mmCIF file of the N, C-alpha and C atoms, coordinates in Angstrom:
data_MODEL
# 
_entry.id   MODEL 
# 
loop_
_atom_site.group_PDB 
_atom_site.id 
_atom_site.type_symbol 
_atom_site.label_atom_id 
_atom_site.label_alt_id 
_atom_site.label_comp_id 
_atom_site.label_asym_id 
_atom_site.label_entity_id 
_atom_site.label_seq_id 
_atom_site.pdbx_PDB_ins_code 
_atom_site.Cartn_x 
_atom_site.Cartn_y 
_atom_site.Cartn_z 
_atom_site.occupancy 
_atom_site.B_iso_or_equiv 
_atom_site.pdbx_formal_charge 
_atom_site.auth_seq_id 
_atom_site.auth_comp_id 
_atom_site.auth_asym_id 
_atom_site.auth_atom_id 
_atom_site.pdbx_PDB_model_num 
ATOM 1   N N  . UNK A 1 1  ? -11.142 17.567  20.843  1.00 0.00 ? 1  UNK A N  1 
ATOM 2   C CA . UNK A 1 1  ? -9.832  17.340  20.852  1.00 0.00 ? 1  UNK A CA 1 
ATOM 3   C C  . UNK A 1 1  ? -9.182  16.113  20.683  1.00 0.00 ? 1  UNK A C  1 
ATOM 4   N N  . UNK A 1 2  ? -9.927  15.106  21.285  1.00 0.00 ? 2  UNK A N  1 
ATOM 5   C CA . UNK A 1 2  ? -9.565  13.707  21.134  1.00 0.00 ? 2  UNK A CA 1 
ATOM 6   C C  . UNK A 1 2  ? -9.677  13.219  19.735  1.00 0.00 ? 2  UNK A C  1 
ATOM 7   N N  . UNK A 1 3  ? -10.824 13.727  18.952  1.00 0.00 ? 3  UNK A N  1 
ATOM 8   C CA . UNK A 1 3  ? -11.018 13.376  17.672  1.00 0.00 ? 3  UNK A CA 1 
ATOM 9   C C  . UNK A 1 3  ? -9.968  13.756  16.714  1.00 0.00 ? 3  UNK A C  1 
ATOM 10  N N  . UNK A 1 4  ? -9.351  15.034  16.967  1.00 0.00 ? 4  UNK A N  1 
ATOM 11  C CA . UNK A 1 4  ? -8.304  15.655  16.255  1.00 0.00 ? 4  UNK A CA 1 
ATOM 12  C C  . UNK A 1 4  ? -6.996  14.728  16.357  1.00 0.00 ? 4  UNK A C  1 
ATOM 13  N N  . UNK A 1 5  ? -6.759  14.294  17.539  1.00 0.00 ? 5  UNK A N  1 
ATOM 14  C CA . UNK A 1 5  ? -5.592  13.471  17.752  1.00 0.00 ? 5  UNK A CA 1 
ATOM 15  C C  . UNK A 1 5  ? -5.628  12.144  16.994  1.00 0.00 ? 5  UNK A C  1 
ATOM 16  N N  . UNK A 1 6  ? -6.772  11.481  17.081  1.00 0.00 ? 6  UNK A N  1 
ATOM 17  C CA . UNK A 1 6  ? -7.082  10.325  16.326  1.00 0.00 ? 6  UNK A CA 1 
ATOM 18  C C  . UNK A 1 6  ? -6.947  10.566  14.747  1.00 0.00 ? 6  UNK A C  1 
ATOM 19  N N  . UNK A 1 7  ? -7.485  11.606  14.381  1.00 0.00 ? 7  UNK A N  1 
ATOM 20  C CA . UNK A 1 7  ? -7.423  12.022  12.997  1.00 0.00 ? 7  UNK A CA 1 
ATOM 21  C C  . UNK A 1 7  ? -5.935  12.188  12.476  1.00 0.00 ? 7  UNK A C  1 
ATOM 22  N N  . UNK A 1 8  ? -5.144  12.853  13.283  1.00 0.00 ? 8  UNK A N  1 
ATOM 23  C CA . UNK A 1 8  ? -3.687  13.117  12.934  1.00 0.00 ? 8  UNK A CA 1 
ATOM 24  C C  . UNK A 1 8  ? -2.952  11.897  12.933  1.00 0.00 ? 8  UNK A C  1 
ATOM 25  N N  . UNK A 1 9  ? -3.291  10.869  13.894  1.00 0.00 ? 9  UNK A N  1 
ATOM 26  C CA . UNK A 1 9  ? -2.540  9.718   13.899  1.00 0.00 ? 9  UNK A CA 1 
ATOM 27  C C  . UNK A 1 9  ? -2.822  8.968   12.610  1.00 0.00 ? 9  UNK A C  1 
ATOM 28  N N  . UNK A 1 10 ? -4.142  8.855   12.209  1.00 0.00 ? 10 UNK A N  1 
ATOM 29  C CA . UNK A 1 10 ? -4.567  8.136   10.965  1.00 0.00 ? 10 UNK A CA 1 
ATOM 30  C C  . UNK A 1 10 ? -3.766  8.743   9.744   1.00 0.00 ? 10 UNK A C  1 
ATOM 31  N N  . UNK A 1 11 ? -3.867  10.048  9.710   1.00 0.00 ? 11 UNK A N  1 
ATOM 32  C CA . UNK A 1 11 ? -3.427  10.695  8.506   1.00 0.00 ? 11 UNK A CA 1 
ATOM 33  C C  . UNK A 1 11 ? -1.850  10.907  8.529   1.00 0.00 ? 11 UNK A C  1 
ATOM 34  N N  . UNK A 1 12 ? -1.296  10.835  9.570   1.00 0.00 ? 12 UNK A N  1 
ATOM 35  C CA . UNK A 1 12 ? 0.221   11.158  9.697   1.00 0.00 ? 12 UNK A CA 1 
ATOM 36  C C  . UNK A 1 12 ? 0.840   9.943   10.466  1.00 0.00 ? 12 UNK A C  1 
ATOM 37  N N  . UNK A 1 13 ? 1.058   8.775   10.048  1.00 0.00 ? 13 UNK A N  1 
ATOM 38  C CA . UNK A 1 13 ? 1.728   7.771   10.841  1.00 0.00 ? 13 UNK A CA 1 
ATOM 39  C C  . UNK A 1 13 ? 3.311   8.191   10.943  1.00 0.00 ? 13 UNK A C  1 
ATOM 40  N N  . UNK A 1 14 ? 3.846   7.943   12.020  1.00 0.00 ? 14 UNK A N  1 
ATOM 41  C CA . UNK A 1 14 ? 5.176   8.274   12.204  1.00 0.00 ? 14 UNK A CA 1 
ATOM 42  C C  . UNK A 1 14 ? 6.302   7.138   12.302  1.00 0.00 ? 14 UNK A C  1 
ATOM 43  N N  . UNK A 1 15 ? 5.658   6.024   12.303  1.00 0.00 ? 15 UNK A N  1 
ATOM 44  C CA . UNK A 1 15 ? 6.641   4.883   12.482  1.00 0.00 ? 15 UNK A CA 1 
ATOM 45  C C  . UNK A 1 15 ? 6.317   3.808   11.458  1.00 0.00 ? 15 UNK A C  1 
ATOM 46  N N  . UNK A 1 16 ? 7.298   2.857   11.191  1.00 0.00 ? 16 UNK A N  1 
ATOM 47  C CA . UNK A 1 16 ? 7.091   1.888   10.297  1.00 0.00 ? 16 UNK A CA 1 
ATOM 48  C C  . UNK A 1 16 ? 5.980   0.844   10.858  1.00 0.00 ? 16 UNK A C  1 
ATOM 49  N N  . UNK A 1 17 ? 5.890   0.638   12.191  1.00 0.00 ? 17 UNK A N  1 
ATOM 50  C CA . UNK A 1 17 ? 4.879   -0.246  12.705  1.00 0.00 ? 17 UNK A CA 1 
ATOM 51  C C  . UNK A 1 17 ? 3.420   0.323   12.517  1.00 0.00 ? 17 UNK A C  1 
ATOM 52  N N  . UNK A 1 18 ? 3.312   1.600   12.627  1.00 0.00 ? 18 UNK A N  1 
ATOM 53  C CA . UNK A 1 18 ? 1.989   2.239   12.412  1.00 0.00 ? 18 UNK A CA 1 
ATOM 54  C C  . UNK A 1 18 ? 1.553   2.242   10.894  1.00 0.00 ? 18 UNK A C  1 
ATOM 55  N N  . UNK A 1 19 ? 2.557   2.025   10.083  1.00 0.00 ? 19 UNK A N  1 
ATOM 56  C CA . UNK A 1 19 ? 2.179   2.043   8.694   1.00 0.00 ? 19 UNK A CA 1 
ATOM 57  C C  . UNK A 1 19 ? 1.829   0.650   8.075   1.00 0.00 ? 19 UNK A C  1 
ATOM 58  N N  . UNK A 1 20 ? 2.295   -0.452  9.009   1.00 0.00 ? 20 UNK A N  1 
ATOM 59  C CA . UNK A 1 20 ? 1.783   -1.745  8.534   1.00 0.00 ? 20 UNK A CA 1 
ATOM 60  C C  . UNK A 1 20 ? 0.345   -2.072  8.597   1.00 0.00 ? 20 UNK A C  1 
ATOM 61  N N  . UNK A 1 21 ? -0.193  -2.351  7.360   1.00 0.00 ? 21 UNK A N  1 
ATOM 62  C CA . UNK A 1 21 ? -1.584  -2.595  7.281   1.00 0.00 ? 21 UNK A CA 1 
ATOM 63  C C  . UNK A 1 21 ? -2.489  -1.242  7.363   1.00 0.00 ? 21 UNK A C  1 
ATOM 64  N N  . UNK A 1 22 ? -1.907  -0.103  7.141   1.00 0.00 ? 22 UNK A N  1 
ATOM 65  C CA . UNK A 1 22 ? -2.597  1.161   7.107   1.00 0.00 ? 22 UNK A CA 1 
ATOM 66  C C  . UNK A 1 22 ? -3.451  1.303   6.041   1.00 0.00 ? 22 UNK A C  1 
ATOM 67  N N  . UNK A 1 23 ? -4.708  1.917   6.304   1.00 0.00 ? 23 UNK A N  1 
ATOM 68  C CA . UNK A 1 23 ? -5.753  2.014   5.319   1.00 0.00 ? 23 UNK A CA 1 
ATOM 69  C C  . UNK A 1 23 ? -5.487  3.003   4.294   1.00 0.00 ? 23 UNK A C  1 
ATOM 70  N N  . UNK A 1 24 ? -4.588  4.001   4.373   1.00 0.00 ? 24 UNK A N  1 
ATOM 71  C CA . UNK A 1 24 ? -4.367  5.149   3.432   1.00 0.00 ? 24 UNK A CA 1 
ATOM 72  C C  . UNK A 1 24 ? -2.996  4.977   2.844   1.00 0.00 ? 24 UNK A C  1 
ATOM 73  N N  . UNK A 1 25 ? -2.013  4.533   3.503   1.00 0.00 ? 25 UNK A N  1 
ATOM 74  C CA . UNK A 1 25 ? -0.581  4.517   3.213   1.00 0.00 ? 25 UNK A CA 1 
ATOM 75  C C  . UNK A 1 25 ? 0.182   3.220   3.062   1.00 0.00 ? 25 UNK A C  1 
ATOM 76  N N  . UNK A 1 26 ? 1.158   3.069   2.283   1.00 0.00 ? 26 UNK A N  1 
ATOM 77  C CA . UNK A 1 26 ? 1.945   1.728   2.241   1.00 0.00 ? 26 UNK A CA 1 
ATOM 78  C C  . UNK A 1 26 ? 3.318   2.118   2.073   1.00 0.00 ? 26 UNK A C  1 
ATOM 79  N N  . UNK A 1 27 ? 4.185   1.089   2.751   1.00 0.00 ? 27 UNK A N  1 
ATOM 80  C CA . UNK A 1 27 ? 5.642   1.200   2.569   1.00 0.00 ? 27 UNK A CA 1 
ATOM 81  C C  . UNK A 1 27 ? 5.891   0.149   1.552   1.00 0.00 ? 27 UNK A C  1 
ATOM 82  N N  . UNK A 1 28 ? 7.010   0.324   0.796   1.00 0.00 ? 28 UNK A N  1 
ATOM 83  C CA . UNK A 1 28 ? 7.345   -0.630  -0.277  1.00 0.00 ? 28 UNK A CA 1 
ATOM 84  C C  . UNK A 1 28 ? 7.762   -1.890  0.440   1.00 0.00 ? 28 UNK A C  1 
ATOM 85  N N  . UNK A 1 29 ? 8.540   -1.762  1.450   1.00 0.00 ? 29 UNK A N  1 
ATOM 86  C CA . UNK A 1 29 ? 9.047   -2.851  2.259   1.00 0.00 ? 29 UNK A CA 1 
ATOM 87  C C  . UNK A 1 29 ? 7.996   -3.704  2.953   1.00 0.00 ? 29 UNK A C  1 
ATOM 88  N N  . UNK A 1 30 ? 6.720   -3.142  3.089   1.00 0.00 ? 30 UNK A N  1 
ATOM 89  C CA . UNK A 1 30 ? 5.674   -3.996  3.719   1.00 0.00 ? 30 UNK A CA 1 
ATOM 90  C C  . UNK A 1 30 ? 4.854   -4.640  2.683   1.00 0.00 ? 30 UNK A C  1 
ATOM 91  N N  . UNK A 1 31 ? 5.034   -4.499  1.387   1.00 0.00 ? 31 UNK A N  1 
ATOM 92  C CA . UNK A 1 31 ? 4.255   -5.016  0.500   1.00 0.00 ? 31 UNK A CA 1 
ATOM 93  C C  . UNK A 1 31 ? 4.286   -6.568  0.382   1.00 0.00 ? 31 UNK A C  1 
ATOM 94  N N  . UNK A 1 32 ? 3.330   -7.316  0.193   1.00 0.00 ? 32 UNK A N  1 
ATOM 95  C CA . UNK A 1 32 ? 3.316   -8.754  -0.002  1.00 0.00 ? 32 UNK A CA 1 
ATOM 96  C C  . UNK A 1 32 ? 4.058   -9.339  -1.213  1.00 0.00 ? 32 UNK A C  1 
ATOM 97  N N  . UNK A 1 33 ? 4.195   -10.602 -1.212  1.00 0.00 ? 33 UNK A N  1 
ATOM 98  C CA . UNK A 1 33 ? 4.996   -11.161 -2.551  1.00 0.00 ? 33 UNK A CA 1 
ATOM 99  C C  . UNK A 1 33 ? 4.385   -10.790 -3.840  1.00 0.00 ? 33 UNK A C  1 
ATOM 100 N N  . UNK A 1 34 ? 3.080   -10.713 -3.929  1.00 0.00 ? 34 UNK A N  1 
ATOM 101 C CA . UNK A 1 34 ? 2.370   -10.500 -5.075  1.00 0.00 ? 34 UNK A CA 1 
ATOM 102 C C  . UNK A 1 34 ? 1.726   -9.107  -5.166  1.00 0.00 ? 34 UNK A C  1 
ATOM 103 N N  . UNK A 1 35 ? 2.307   -8.086  -4.542  1.00 0.00 ? 35 UNK A N  1 
ATOM 104 C CA . UNK A 1 35 ? 1.887   -6.816  -4.560  1.00 0.00 ? 35 UNK A CA 1 
ATOM 105 C C  . UNK A 1 35 ? 2.871   -5.965  -5.067  1.00 0.00 ? 35 UNK A C  1 
ATOM 106 N N  . UNK A 1 36 ? 2.585   -4.798  -5.719  1.00 0.00 ? 36 UNK A N  1 
ATOM 107 C CA . UNK A 1 36 ? 3.398   -3.687  -6.288  1.00 0.00 ? 36 UNK A CA 1 
ATOM 108 C C  . UNK A 1 36 ? 2.863   -2.454  -6.306  1.00 0.00 ? 36 UNK A C  1 
ATOM 109 N N  . UNK A 1 37 ? 3.590   -1.403  -6.391  1.00 0.00 ? 37 UNK A N  1 
ATOM 110 C CA . UNK A 1 37 ? 3.176   -0.088  -6.577  1.00 0.00 ? 37 UNK A CA 1 
ATOM 111 C C  . UNK A 1 37 ? 3.010   0.215   -8.106  1.00 0.00 ? 37 UNK A C  1 
ATOM 112 N N  . UNK A 1 38 ? 1.785   0.544   -8.545  1.00 0.00 ? 38 UNK A N  1 
ATOM 113 C CA . UNK A 1 38 ? 1.628   0.819   -10.020 1.00 0.00 ? 38 UNK A CA 1 
ATOM 114 C C  . UNK A 1 38 ? 0.912   2.153   -10.141 1.00 0.00 ? 38 UNK A C  1 
ATOM 115 N N  . UNK A 1 39 ? 1.162   2.955   -11.016 1.00 0.00 ? 39 UNK A N  1 
ATOM 116 C CA . UNK A 1 39 ? 2.388   2.897   -12.030 1.00 0.00 ? 39 UNK A CA 1 
ATOM 117 C C  . UNK A 1 39 ? 3.598   3.147   -11.165 1.00 0.00 ? 39 UNK A C  1 
ATOM 118 N N  . UNK A 1 40 ? 4.707   2.621   -11.812 1.00 0.00 ? 40 UNK A N  1 
ATOM 119 C CA . UNK A 1 40 ? 6.075   2.780   -11.161 1.00 0.00 ? 40 UNK A CA 1 
ATOM 120 C C  . UNK A 1 40 ? 6.465   4.230   -10.828 1.00 0.00 ? 40 UNK A C  1 
ATOM 121 N N  . UNK A 1 41 ? 6.018   5.144   -11.622 1.00 0.00 ? 41 UNK A N  1 
ATOM 122 C CA . UNK A 1 41 ? 6.348   6.535   -11.463 1.00 0.00 ? 41 UNK A CA 1 
ATOM 123 C C  . UNK A 1 41 ? 5.603   7.298   -10.447 1.00 0.00 ? 41 UNK A C  1 
ATOM 124 N N  . UNK A 1 42 ? 4.799   6.509   -9.658  1.00 0.00 ? 42 UNK A N  1 
ATOM 125 C CA . UNK A 1 42 ? 3.978   7.049   -8.687  1.00 0.00 ? 42 UNK A CA 1 
ATOM 126 C C  . UNK A 1 42 ? 4.889   7.948   -7.769  1.00 0.00 ? 42 UNK A C  1 
ATOM 127 N N  . UNK A 1 43 ? 4.751   9.245   -7.428  1.00 0.00 ? 43 UNK A N  1 
ATOM 128 C CA . UNK A 1 43 ? 5.470   9.891   -6.463  1.00 0.00 ? 43 UNK A CA 1 
ATOM 129 C C  . UNK A 1 43 ? 5.027   9.529   -5.136  1.00 0.00 ? 43 UNK A C  1 
ATOM 130 N N  . UNK A 1 44 ? 5.953   9.461   -4.134  1.00 0.00 ? 44 UNK A N  1 
ATOM 131 C CA . UNK A 1 44 ? 5.703   9.244   -2.811  1.00 0.00 ? 44 UNK A CA 1 
ATOM 132 C C  . UNK A 1 44 ? 4.903   10.312  -2.227  1.00 0.00 ? 44 UNK A C  1 
ATOM 133 N N  . UNK A 1 45 ? 3.982   10.056  -1.299  1.00 0.00 ? 45 UNK A N  1 
ATOM 134 C CA . UNK A 1 45 ? 3.111   11.184  -0.650  1.00 0.00 ? 45 UNK A CA 1 
ATOM 135 C C  . UNK A 1 45 ? 4.247   11.982  0.318   1.00 0.00 ? 45 UNK A C  1 
ATOM 136 N N  . UNK A 1 46 ? 5.080   11.199  0.952   1.00 0.00 ? 46 UNK A N  1 
ATOM 137 C CA . UNK A 1 46 ? 6.053   11.809  1.866   1.00 0.00 ? 46 UNK A CA 1 
ATOM 138 C C  . UNK A 1 46 ? 7.101   10.741  2.200   1.00 0.00 ? 46 UNK A C  1 
ATOM 139 N N  . UNK A 1 47 ? 8.147   11.108  2.912   1.00 0.00 ? 47 UNK A N  1 
ATOM 140 C CA . UNK A 1 47 ? 9.125   10.155  3.364   1.00 0.00 ? 47 UNK A CA 1 
ATOM 141 C C  . UNK A 1 47 ? 8.945   9.956   4.879   1.00 0.00 ? 47 UNK A C  1 
ATOM 142 N N  . UNK A 1 48 ? 9.253   8.603   5.286   1.00 0.00 ? 48 UNK A N  1 
ATOM 143 C CA . UNK A 1 48 ? 9.277   8.411   6.693   1.00 0.00 ? 48 UNK A CA 1 
ATOM 144 C C  . UNK A 1 48 ? 10.521  9.103   7.345   1.00 0.00 ? 48 UNK A C  1 
ATOM 145 N N  . UNK A 1 49 ? 10.265  9.790   8.477   1.00 0.00 ? 49 UNK A N  1 
ATOM 146 C CA . UNK A 1 49 ? 11.399  10.705  9.003   1.00 0.00 ? 49 UNK A CA 1 
ATOM 147 C C  . UNK A 1 49 ? 12.652  9.954   9.256   1.00 0.00 ? 49 UNK A C  1 
ATOM 148 N N  . UNK A 1 50 ? 12.556  8.959   9.916   1.00 0.00 ? 50 UNK A N  1 
ATOM 149 C CA . UNK A 1 50 ? 13.830  8.176   10.461  1.00 0.00 ? 50 UNK A CA 1 
ATOM 150 C C  . UNK A 1 50 ? 14.648  7.572   9.286   1.00 0.00 ? 50 UNK A C  1 
ATOM 151 N N  . UNK A 1 51 ? 13.962  6.857   8.421   1.00 0.00 ? 51 UNK A N  1 
ATOM 152 C CA . UNK A 1 51 ? 14.794  6.030   7.416   1.00 0.00 ? 51 UNK A CA 1 
ATOM 153 C C  . UNK A 1 51 ? 14.716  6.705   6.054   1.00 0.00 ? 51 UNK A C  1 
ATOM 154 N N  . UNK A 1 52 ? 13.938  7.826   5.873   1.00 0.00 ? 52 UNK A N  1 
ATOM 155 C CA . UNK A 1 52 ? 13.812  8.457   4.570   1.00 0.00 ? 52 UNK A CA 1 
ATOM 156 C C  . UNK A 1 52 ? 13.228  7.421   3.479   1.00 0.00 ? 52 UNK A C  1 
ATOM 157 N N  . UNK A 1 53 ? 12.388  6.454   4.055   1.00 0.00 ? 53 UNK A N  1 
ATOM 158 C CA . UNK A 1 53 ? 11.716  5.529   3.104   1.00 0.00 ? 53 UNK A CA 1 
ATOM 159 C C  . UNK A 1 53 ? 10.516  6.259   2.609   1.00 0.00 ? 53 UNK A C  1 
ATOM 160 N N  . UNK A 1 54 ? 10.295  6.133   1.360   1.00 0.00 ? 54 UNK A N  1 
ATOM 161 C CA . UNK A 1 54 ? 9.052   6.776   0.614   1.00 0.00 ? 54 UNK A CA 1 
ATOM 162 C C  . UNK A 1 54 ? 7.820   6.140   1.101   1.00 0.00 ? 54 UNK A C  1 
ATOM 163 N N  . UNK A 1 55 ? 6.768   6.897   1.407   1.00 0.00 ? 55 UNK A N  1 
ATOM 164 C CA . UNK A 1 55 ? 5.365   6.366   1.715   1.00 0.00 ? 55 UNK A CA 1 
ATOM 165 C C  . UNK A 1 55 ? 4.556   6.607   0.565   1.00 0.00 ? 55 UNK A C  1 
ATOM 166 N N  . UNK A 1 56 ? 3.831   5.603   0.194   1.00 0.00 ? 56 UNK A N  1 
ATOM 167 C CA . UNK A 1 56 ? 2.943   5.649   -1.178  1.00 0.00 ? 56 UNK A CA 1 
ATOM 168 C C  . UNK A 1 56 ? 1.518   5.503   -0.703  1.00 0.00 ? 56 UNK A C  1 
ATOM 169 N N  . UNK A 1 57 ? 0.651   6.203   -1.578  1.00 0.00 ? 57 UNK A N  1 
ATOM 170 C CA . UNK A 1 57 ? -0.763  6.025   -1.312  1.00 0.00 ? 57 UNK A CA 1 
ATOM 171 C C  . UNK A 1 57 ? -1.258  4.515   -1.426  1.00 0.00 ? 57 UNK A C  1 
ATOM 172 N N  . UNK A 1 58 ? -2.071  4.066   -0.559  1.00 0.00 ? 58 UNK A N  1 
ATOM 173 C CA . UNK A 1 58 ? -2.525  2.671   -0.637  1.00 0.00 ? 58 UNK A CA 1 
ATOM 174 C C  . UNK A 1 58 ? -3.363  2.338   -1.926  1.00 0.00 ? 58 UNK A C  1 
ATOM 175 N N  . UNK A 1 59 ? -3.898  3.310   -2.463  1.00 0.00 ? 59 UNK A N  1 
ATOM 176 C CA . UNK A 1 59 ? -4.718  3.100   -3.734  1.00 0.00 ? 59 UNK A CA 1 
ATOM 177 C C  . UNK A 1 59 ? -3.904  2.798   -4.863  1.00 0.00 ? 59 UNK A C  1 
ATOM 178 N N  . UNK A 1 60 ? -2.519  3.020   -4.739  1.00 0.00 ? 60 UNK A N  1 
ATOM 179 C CA . UNK A 1 60 ? -1.719  2.604   -5.890  1.00 0.00 ? 60 UNK A CA 1 
ATOM 180 C C  . UNK A 1 60 ? -1.019  1.218   -5.763  1.00 0.00 ? 60 UNK A C  1 
ATOM 181 N N  . UNK A 1 61 ? -1.392  0.419   -4.625  1.00 0.00 ? 61 UNK A N  1 
ATOM 182 C CA . UNK A 1 61 ? -0.921  -0.826  -4.548  1.00 0.00 ? 61 UNK A CA 1 
ATOM 183 C C  . UNK A 1 61 ? -1.918  -1.743  -5.333  1.00 0.00 ? 61 UNK A C  1 
ATOM 184 N N  . UNK A 1 62 ? -1.269  -2.568  -6.120  1.00 0.00 ? 62 UNK A N  1 
ATOM 185 C CA . UNK A 1 62 ? -2.029  -3.500  -6.942  1.00 0.00 ? 62 UNK A CA 1 
ATOM 186 C C  . UNK A 1 62 ? -1.486  -5.049  -6.679  1.00 0.00 ? 62 UNK A C  1 
ATOM 187 N N  . UNK A 1 63 ? -2.415  -5.859  -6.936  1.00 0.00 ? 63 UNK A N  1 
ATOM 188 C CA . UNK A 1 63 ? -2.065  -7.308  -6.640  1.00 0.00 ? 63 UNK A CA 1 
ATOM 189 C C  . UNK A 1 63 ? -1.792  -7.895  -7.983  1.00 0.00 ? 63 UNK A C  1 
ATOM 190 N N  . UNK A 1 64 ? -0.608  -8.530  -8.152  1.00 0.00 ? 64 UNK A N  1 
ATOM 191 C CA . UNK A 1 64 ? -0.152  -9.024  -9.285  1.00 0.00 ? 64 UNK A CA 1 
ATOM 192 C C  . UNK A 1 64 ? -0.499  -10.548 -9.493  1.00 0.00 ? 64 UNK A C  1 
ATOM 193 N N  . UNK A 1 65 ? -0.678  -10.956 -10.680 1.00 0.00 ? 65 UNK A N  1 
ATOM 194 C CA . UNK A 1 65 ? -1.039  -12.481 -10.973 1.00 0.00 ? 65 UNK A CA 1 
ATOM 195 C C  . UNK A 1 65 ? -0.382  -12.879 -12.161 1.00 0.00 ? 65 UNK A C  1 
ATOM 196 N N  . UNK A 1 66 ? -0.030  -14.062 -12.191 1.00 0.00 ? 66 UNK A N  1 
ATOM 197 C CA . UNK A 1 66 ? 0.738   -14.812 -13.348 1.00 0.00 ? 66 UNK A CA 1 
ATOM 198 C C  . UNK A 1 66 ? -0.258  -14.964 -14.541 1.00 0.00 ? 66 UNK A C  1 
ATOM 199 N N  . UNK A 1 67 ? 0.149   -15.311 -15.670 1.00 0.00 ? 67 UNK A N  1 
ATOM 200 C CA . UNK A 1 67 ? -0.644  -15.589 -16.776 1.00 0.00 ? 67 UNK A CA 1 
ATOM 201 C C  . UNK A 1 67 ? -1.500  -16.851 -16.484 1.00 0.00 ? 67 UNK A C  1 
ATOM 202 N N  . UNK A 1 68 ? -0.894  -17.804 -15.796 1.00 0.00 ? 68 UNK A N  1 
ATOM 203 C CA . UNK A 1 68 ? -1.594  -18.998 -15.384 1.00 0.00 ? 68 UNK A CA 1 
ATOM 204 C C  . UNK A 1 68 ? -2.799  -18.756 -14.543 1.00 0.00 ? 68 UNK A C  1 
ATOM 205 N N  . UNK A 1 69 ? -2.546  -17.912 -13.589 1.00 0.00 ? 69 UNK A N  1 
ATOM 206 C CA . UNK A 1 69 ? -3.708  -17.581 -12.621 1.00 0.00 ? 69 UNK A CA 1 
ATOM 207 C C  . UNK A 1 69 ? -4.891  -16.774 -13.348 1.00 0.00 ? 69 UNK A C  1 
ATOM 208 N N  . UNK A 1 70 ? -4.435  -16.017 -14.420 1.00 0.00 ? 70 UNK A N  1 
ATOM 209 C CA . UNK A 1 70 ? -5.506  -15.300 -15.178 1.00 0.00 ? 70 UNK A CA 1 
ATOM 210 C C  . UNK A 1 70 ? -6.223  -16.240 -16.005 1.00 0.00 ? 70 UNK A C  1 
ATOM 211 N N  . UNK A 1 71 ? -5.587  -17.299 -16.557 1.00 0.00 ? 71 UNK A N  1 
ATOM 212 C CA . UNK A 1 71 ? -6.280  -18.298 -17.304 1.00 0.00 ? 71 UNK A CA 1 
ATOM 213 C C  . UNK A 1 71 ? -7.302  -19.059 -16.390 1.00 0.00 ? 71 UNK A C  1 
ATOM 214 N N  . UNK A 1 72 ? -6.765  -19.367 -15.202 1.00 0.00 ? 72 UNK A N  1 
ATOM 215 C CA . UNK A 1 72 ? -7.711  -20.027 -14.233 1.00 0.00 ? 72 UNK A CA 1 
ATOM 216 C C  . UNK A 1 72 ? -8.920  -19.301 -13.868 1.00 0.00 ? 72 UNK A C  1 
ATOM 217 N N  . UNK A 1 73 ? -8.742  -18.065 -13.664 1.00 0.00 ? 73 UNK A N  1 
ATOM 218 C CA . UNK A 1 73 ? -9.757  -17.080 -13.259 1.00 0.00 ? 73 UNK A CA 1 
ATOM 219 C C  . UNK A 1 73 ? -10.776 -17.005 -14.521 1.00 0.00 ? 73 UNK A C  1 
ATOM 220 N N  . UNK A 1 74 ? -10.454 -16.984 -15.546 1.00 0.00 ? 74 UNK A N  1 
ATOM 221 C CA . UNK A 1 74 ? -11.219 -16.799 -16.882 1.00 0.00 ? 74 UNK A CA 1 
ATOM 222 C C  . UNK A 1 74 ? -11.902 -18.153 -16.945 1.00 0.00 ? 74 UNK A C  1 
ATOM 223 N N  . UNK A 1 75 ? -11.461 -19.354 -16.744 1.00 0.00 ? 75 UNK A N  1 
ATOM 224 C CA . UNK A 1 75 ? -12.221 -20.526 -16.855 1.00 0.00 ? 75 UNK A CA 1 
ATOM 225 C C  . UNK A 1 75 ? -13.227 -20.649 -15.720 1.00 0.00 ? 75 UNK A C  1 
ATOM 226 N N  . UNK A 1 76 ? -12.800 -20.218 -14.623 1.00 0.00 ? 76 UNK A N  1 
ATOM 227 C CA . UNK A 1 76 ? -13.934 -20.221 -13.435 1.00 0.00 ? 76 UNK A CA 1 
ATOM 228 C C  . UNK A 1 76 ? -15.110 -19.331 -13.705 1.00 0.00 ? 76 UNK A C  1 
ATOM 229 N N  . UNK A 1 77 ? -14.850 -18.142 -14.280 1.00 0.00 ? 77 UNK A N  1 
ATOM 230 C CA . UNK A 1 77 ? -15.920 -17.163 -14.477 1.00 0.00 ? 77 UNK A CA 1 
ATOM 231 C C  . UNK A 1 77 ? -16.710 -17.565 -15.765 1.00 0.00 ? 77 UNK A C  1 
ATOM 232 N N  . UNK A 1 78 ? -16.198 -18.316 -16.673 1.00 0.00 ? 78 UNK A N  1 
ATOM 233 C CA . UNK A 1 78 ? -17.066 -18.743 -17.877 1.00 0.00 ? 78 UNK A CA 1 
ATOM 234 C C  . UNK A 1 78 ? -17.835 -19.891 -17.562 1.00 0.00 ? 78 UNK A C  1 
ATOM 235 N N  . UNK A 1 79 ? -17.333 -20.767 -16.504 1.00 0.00 ? 79 UNK A N  1 
ATOM 236 C CA . UNK A 1 79 ? -18.133 -22.090 -16.223 1.00 0.00 ? 79 UNK A CA 1 
ATOM 237 C C  . UNK A 1 79 ? -19.236 -21.907 -15.378 1.00 0.00 ? 79 UNK A C  1 
# 
């Protein structure tokens, strides 16, 4: 019984606070400066009850980097 409650809480977060840093889901408002949802057409898994804010799967969150950072990374991996 206790395992089912824990599993339900993990799978169905009900508040913004419980979604912050969640392993499976992400809110757009909680993304960091260099993070985004990709592809942009990703449909939300569901909506947060109170605010009607879309909840996205965490595996669709990608880290963005600038062209300069990509050049730095390529130089570091070659050397």
